[in-house]
Each structure stands twice: as C-alpha cells, then as structure tokens.
Legacy VTK file of the C-alpha trace (Angstrom):
# vtk DataFile Version 3.0
C-alpha trace
ASCII
DATASET POLYDATA
POINTS 337 float
-42.595 -37.782 1.245
-42.387 -38.721 5.352
-39.031 -39.991 6.364
-38.915 -43.680 7.703
-37.472 -45.601 10.260
-34.923 -47.244 8.289
-33.502 -43.639 7.187
-33.293 -42.605 10.865
-31.778 -46.439 11.587
-29.307 -45.559 8.991
-28.643 -41.672 10.490
-28.394 -43.094 14.165
-26.633 -46.918 13.198
-29.384 -48.462 15.334
-31.180 -51.045 14.408
-35.006 -50.447 12.690
-36.233 -52.726 15.608
-34.899 -50.380 18.438
-35.752 -47.181 16.284
-38.988 -48.483 16.203
-39.284 -49.527 19.930
-38.180 -45.941 20.674
-40.405 -44.151 19.057
-43.233 -46.146 20.353
-42.131 -46.189 24.082
-41.454 -49.792 24.290
-39.470 -51.505 26.508
-35.549 -52.520 26.149
-34.224 -49.085 24.860
-32.077 -47.274 27.122
-32.534 -43.647 27.829
-29.448 -42.470 26.114
-30.033 -44.598 22.912
-33.772 -43.503 22.978
-32.920 -39.350 23.381
-30.489 -40.023 20.204
-33.455 -41.917 18.186
-35.876 -39.029 19.060
-33.645 -36.359 18.200
-32.894 -37.738 14.747
-36.748 -38.368 14.104
-37.192 -34.826 14.873
-34.450 -33.652 12.966
-35.339 -35.027 9.595
-39.063 -34.180 10.075
-40.548 -37.990 11.067
-41.797 -36.569 14.712
-42.924 -33.144 14.465
-44.906 -30.487 16.825
-48.551 -31.181 14.829
-51.099 -28.872 14.414
-53.053 -31.955 14.942
-52.830 -31.211 19.260
-56.304 -32.084 20.594
-55.887 -32.370 24.362
-54.027 -31.401 26.881
-51.737 -33.356 29.254
-51.723 -31.950 32.831
-48.529 -34.015 33.874
-48.058 -34.045 37.850
-44.241 -33.977 37.959
-43.135 -35.510 41.448
-39.841 -36.527 42.816
-40.124 -36.756 46.703
-43.663 -35.910 46.550
-43.909 -34.312 50.122
-44.173 -30.896 48.400
-47.384 -31.892 45.117
-49.271 -33.668 47.619
-53.208 -33.671 48.011
-53.662 -30.461 49.313
-55.988 -27.286 48.599
-53.664 -25.642 46.703
-52.790 -27.830 44.291
-56.656 -28.774 43.829
-57.139 -25.352 43.287
-54.216 -25.345 41.047
-55.861 -27.900 38.857
-59.401 -26.955 38.563
-58.153 -23.649 36.900
-56.371 -25.672 34.561
-59.338 -27.938 33.628
-61.785 -24.846 33.569
-59.463 -22.729 31.124
-59.053 -26.139 29.062
-63.186 -26.749 28.923
-63.181 -22.760 27.917
-60.746 -23.678 24.845
-62.247 -26.605 23.879
-59.408 -29.284 24.805
-59.796 -31.950 26.736
-57.329 -32.534 29.745
-55.901 -35.829 30.353
-54.213 -35.662 34.170
-50.994 -37.566 34.012
-48.563 -38.628 37.506
-45.000 -39.293 36.408
-43.086 -39.962 39.413
-39.318 -40.209 39.014
-39.008 -42.361 41.514
-41.721 -44.937 40.056
-40.220 -48.276 38.223
-42.056 -46.962 35.021
-40.563 -43.847 34.982
-38.293 -43.876 31.730
-41.566 -45.917 29.956
-43.959 -43.164 31.016
-41.714 -40.099 30.337
-41.250 -41.354 26.983
-44.778 -42.035 26.390
-45.452 -37.884 26.852
-42.373 -36.464 25.228
-43.374 -38.449 21.845
-47.240 -38.064 21.455
-47.840 -35.427 19.089
-51.342 -35.070 19.955
-51.264 -33.800 23.746
-49.790 -30.441 24.431
-47.810 -30.840 28.169
-48.787 -28.583 30.929
-46.204 -29.492 33.175
-46.426 -29.088 37.107
-42.895 -28.330 37.932
-42.517 -27.826 41.707
-40.305 -30.805 42.389
-38.456 -30.946 39.016
-34.784 -30.470 38.849
-33.193 -28.725 36.120
-31.545 -31.529 34.926
-34.318 -33.713 34.374
-36.097 -30.281 32.927
-33.713 -30.390 29.969
-35.356 -34.166 29.136
-38.547 -32.096 27.932
-36.578 -30.037 25.349
-37.268 -33.553 23.349
-41.381 -33.253 23.414
-42.466 -33.278 19.978
-45.825 -30.991 21.284
-45.529 -27.644 22.897
-44.794 -27.420 26.796
-45.791 -24.833 29.514
-43.745 -25.350 32.714
-46.013 -24.205 36.075
-44.602 -23.188 39.334
-40.693 -23.236 38.164
-38.199 -21.314 36.174
-35.163 -22.876 34.909
-32.093 -20.871 34.370
-30.433 -23.239 31.803
-33.525 -24.815 30.315
-35.910 -22.073 28.775
-39.611 -23.182 28.809
-42.615 -20.852 28.474
-43.508 -20.674 32.263
-45.964 -19.679 34.683
-45.004 -19.012 38.391
-45.352 -17.079 41.248
-43.444 -13.904 42.549
-41.894 -15.418 44.911
-39.217 -13.089 46.319
-40.952 -9.974 46.223
-43.715 -11.303 47.852
-41.501 -13.082 50.775
-39.611 -9.705 50.914
-43.007 -7.779 50.957
-43.795 -9.535 54.219
-40.501 -9.623 56.219
-40.830 -5.881 54.859
-44.249 -5.848 57.117
-42.642 -7.486 60.007
-39.617 -4.620 59.958
-42.874 -2.106 59.819
-44.335 -3.439 62.681
-41.194 -3.154 65.247
-39.565 -6.440 64.749
-35.830 -7.060 64.951
-35.287 -10.358 65.170
-36.959 -12.481 62.406
-36.149 -15.877 61.762
-37.060 -18.546 58.711
-39.195 -21.701 59.303
-37.414 -23.485 56.153
-38.502 -27.245 54.299
-36.554 -30.141 54.780
-37.331 -30.465 50.831
-35.388 -27.987 48.897
-37.453 -26.634 45.698
-37.104 -23.723 43.658
-39.688 -21.568 45.007
-38.627 -22.261 48.568
-35.252 -20.892 47.602
-36.580 -17.334 46.303
-38.601 -17.168 48.996
-35.986 -17.543 51.508
-33.704 -15.117 49.299
-36.736 -12.708 49.475
-36.330 -12.646 53.484
-33.080 -12.110 53.123
-32.965 -9.045 50.995
-35.338 -7.321 53.726
-33.189 -7.927 56.433
-30.111 -6.797 54.647
-32.368 -3.601 53.354
-32.532 -2.435 56.790
-29.224 -3.286 58.196
-30.629 -6.571 60.340
-28.493 -10.291 60.671
-30.454 -13.298 60.627
-30.552 -13.995 64.707
-28.514 -17.182 65.923
-30.087 -20.477 64.983
-33.062 -18.147 63.426
-32.918 -20.565 59.810
-34.914 -23.415 61.388
-35.463 -26.417 59.213
-38.576 -28.504 59.050
-40.733 -30.991 56.905
-43.071 -29.935 54.585
-45.904 -31.665 56.139
-47.677 -30.196 58.788
-47.209 -33.290 61.195
-44.159 -33.635 60.479
-42.746 -29.795 61.198
-45.118 -29.838 64.575
-42.933 -32.701 65.597
-39.710 -31.872 64.668
-40.291 -28.075 66.233
-41.386 -29.975 69.859
-38.359 -31.991 69.272
-36.141 -28.999 68.670
-38.003 -27.114 71.362
-37.216 -29.718 74.125
-33.869 -29.222 73.379
-33.347 -25.853 73.901
-34.198 -24.113 70.561
-34.293 -20.572 71.492
-36.607 -18.707 69.430
-36.333 -15.343 67.850
-39.971 -12.941 68.095
-41.359 -13.625 64.264
-40.541 -16.114 61.933
-41.643 -16.326 57.724
-42.304 -19.826 56.531
-41.906 -21.339 53.402
-45.497 -21.971 53.040
-48.442 -22.445 55.090
-48.369 -26.163 55.949
-44.733 -25.611 57.966
-45.823 -22.509 59.218
-48.949 -23.704 60.928
-47.196 -27.005 62.058
-44.068 -24.972 63.697
-47.018 -22.628 65.348
-49.132 -25.596 66.881
-45.488 -27.183 68.365
-45.234 -23.797 69.922
-48.780 -23.483 71.490
-47.950 -26.869 72.784
-44.734 -25.873 74.554
-47.016 -22.432 76.073
-45.636 -20.154 73.723
-48.039 -17.460 72.669
-48.884 -16.964 69.434
-48.270 -13.618 68.161
-47.240 -12.231 71.886
-44.394 -13.915 71.884
-43.779 -15.031 68.480
-45.605 -13.721 65.296
-45.725 -16.084 62.300
-46.006 -15.316 58.520
-47.364 -18.330 56.189
-47.150 -18.583 52.394
-50.317 -19.940 49.876
-53.260 -18.934 51.884
-54.957 -22.431 52.508
-58.329 -22.775 53.459
-57.587 -23.377 57.110
-55.446 -20.387 57.815
-58.658 -18.574 58.631
-60.152 -21.115 61.029
-56.750 -21.628 63.044
-56.333 -20.287 66.398
-55.400 -16.967 65.773
-55.593 -17.000 62.209
-52.578 -17.332 60.284
-51.162 -14.243 58.477
-50.271 -15.297 55.224
-49.360 -14.550 51.228
-52.470 -15.031 49.064
-51.450 -17.101 45.760
-53.758 -16.735 43.135
-54.106 -20.675 42.025
-56.494 -20.748 39.790
-55.339 -18.025 37.904
-52.168 -19.645 37.623
-53.506 -22.796 36.119
-56.038 -20.490 33.421
-52.806 -18.338 32.595
-50.356 -21.805 31.812
-53.162 -23.306 29.964
-54.272 -19.884 27.834
-50.351 -19.752 27.227
-50.115 -23.396 25.963
-53.319 -22.819 23.450
-51.248 -20.166 22.301
-48.356 -22.448 21.309
-50.438 -24.939 19.984
-52.672 -22.850 17.636
-49.847 -20.298 16.859
-46.358 -21.933 16.750
-45.071 -19.050 18.862
-41.372 -19.039 18.587
-40.513 -16.881 21.557
-40.896 -17.217 25.269
-42.570 -15.970 27.946
-42.026 -15.922 31.561
-45.331 -14.855 33.700
-45.269 -14.182 37.266
-48.370 -14.197 39.172
-48.448 -11.353 41.955
-50.118 -12.142 45.215
-51.888 -10.656 47.853
-51.071 -9.989 51.563
-53.607 -11.548 54.090
-53.599 -10.157 57.742
-54.996 -12.236 60.486
-54.102 -12.491 64.180
-50.327 -14.155 63.774
-48.357 -11.187 63.871
-48.493 -8.772 66.713
-47.320 -5.168 66.735
-44.128 -4.335 69.010
-43.926 -0.422 67.371
-43.716 1.999 70.678
-47.132 3.708 70.646
-46.784 7.614 69.557
LINES 1 338
337 0 1 2 3 4 5 6 7 8 9 10 11 12 13 14 15 16 17 18 19 20 21 22 23 24 25 26 27 28 29 30 31 32 33 34 35 36 37 38 39 40 41 42 43 44 45 46 47 48 49 50 51 52 53 54 55 56 57 58 59 60 61 62 63 64 65 66 67 68 69 70 71 72 73 74 75 76 77 78 79 80 81 82 83 84 85 86 87 88 89 90 91 92 93 94 95 96 97 98 99 100 101 102 103 104 105 106 107 108 109 110 111 112 113 114 115 116 117 118 119 120 121 122 123 124 125 126 127 128 129 130 131 132 133 134 135 136 137 138 139 140 141 142 143 144 145 146 147 148 149 150 151 152 153 154 155 156 157 158 159 160 161 162 163 164 165 166 167 168 169 170 171 172 173 174 175 176 177 178 179 180 181 182 183 184 185 186 187 188 189 190 191 192 193 194 195 196 197 198 199 200 201 202 203 204 205 206 207 208 209 210 211 212 213 214 215 216 217 218 219 220 221 222 223 224 225 226 227 228 229 230 231 232 233 234 235 236 237 238 239 240 241 242 243 244 245 246 247 248 249 250 251 252 253 254 255 256 257 258 259 260 261 262 263 264 265 266 267 268 269 270 271 272 273 274 275 276 277 278 279 280 281 282 283 284 285 286 287 288 289 290 291 292 293 294 295 296 297 298 299 300 301 302 303 304 305 306 307 308 309 310 311 312 313 314 315 316 317 318 319 320 321 322 323 324 325 326 327 328 329 330 331 332 333 334 335 336
C-alpha cells in the first residue's frame, strides 16, 4: 500500500497541509522544509523514480545568463537534444530555470517532484551548491556541459583541458614564447579547465605566463571589444599570442586590437574555442577548437534514456573530444629551415 500524506506528516513533524503543499509545489513552504518533506517522501516510497517517464525535460539553467545565451553554440546543442528525443520516441519539454527569478524555488520544486519527466540539465552556469539540490529529483537526471566533484551525476561534457592544452602546444610549435590568455569575467567550470590546459602546456615547456598576460574580459562580443579597447587605450602591453575561453571573447578582443591598428596575426595571434559559424567569415578567419555540439546533446539524451529504461545504478562521465581548426589568426614564428 502506498504511504499516505498523513504518514509523511508523522515522519517529519510537519502538518498534513504543509506536506501536501510541498509535494504539489505550492507556495508558502520554505526551501529547508520542502527538502525535508521530499526526502521523507522518497524514503518511504511515496515518491519513486517511476517507469512512467513519458518525456524529457531539457532544463536550461541560468545564473548570470551571460554565458548561456541565445548563441549558435546552444542552438546546436538543443537541436541535438531534440533529434535524439524524437528518435527515442520521447517528447521534449524546454524549461528555463533562472536562479535570479522570483519564482525560482517554485519552478525548481516543480522539476524535482515530477516523476513523469526525465531531467536533462544544461549545467554550464550551475554551481556545486545548487547542483546538490538536483540529487533530490524523483526522475533520472543527466548533466550536460559540467561536472561536479562533490555531486556525482551522469554527465556529458567537453574535453576542455586536453583541448586547450593541445591549442597552446600548437602555438608553441609555431614558435610563440609569450602566450597570454583571454579570460571570461564570468567564471564557469568549463573556462577553469580550459585555462588549466593552457597553463599545463606552458609549464611542460618551461614557459612562464607573461606579465599581465591574463586579460579578463566580459563574455559578450561587444563587452569584450569595449573592455579590450579600454585596456589598450590605457597602455596594456600584449604578448605575441593569446588563447581565449571562447570564440566570442576572442573575436571581441580581436576587433578591439584591429581598432588600434594591431595586425592579426602578424602582431598578435589568437585562438578561440567552440568554432561558432561566424569564425570562418571574420577577417582573418579565427583559428579555434571545434566542439561537436549536436553530438553532445544526443549523447546526453541517450544516457538519460538508458537510465529511464534500465534504472542503471552506476554513474558515467562522458567527454566529447574536439577538433582543432586552423584558419588565419595564427602566424608561424619559427625560423625558416
């Protein structure tokens, strides 16, 4: 026999009305109370990871919203998700979850307590603390574009560190000795791991980060251009090459350098990350790291469907490898043979 709301009330010490409100995502129940009630409901079997999952809820989590925005990267990711959902005969439900919105708590509880929707969580901007709350979900969860050391989820992410390390190695092979880094002013895990790869490559070749070589810029094209223009106007000295957290920052910085008569790549070489469509039409074309965005989405959906159908109890971490794309934004500084 299924446990009752009365039993959960007796287990937790909260009134039946409070228990009912928490289980039905109604307003008026604070976060700590709701979490205790949900935990008790799962323990006694009132809430279960049910086999009646009928759709996949693609949760687009935003904090600043400056990294996860309407860019070709996330559009391609979403296409991959929808394609694989159709193939698996699951409906796709898009769900925007903004941590700064006034109804955040209410919408989060709606996700966590719905046993009919598997959760595909776009966690690019998600913190470790908020990620822990998704452990309470009654339906299976797969995390996309992030990994949490303290909270193990089935996850699909980019091979960030190895990819940026390989890009820095490429610059070193081209004869560059002073290599800087264009860093996002909004920190996310992806960017941390990319900078780690850059630093690993420099260290392995006995190279130091140039003085002032870590340049922090906003993660929007206009913002990066404006800030780089400001820095150049105030005497910023540039190394001969830069890696960037992503293409948007790289292109914004490149435009600012060109505004100041700095030639790309003759004076400064630049490498981006993502391979967004406009990288091939800029002047010069941006050398970058291609991320297989659709395949990331499809791989995450496939893993989620496995959890729904087979109730796997082991956790997987899948890294999608990248491809280096040479265009015109890097010069060869090696001495001719």
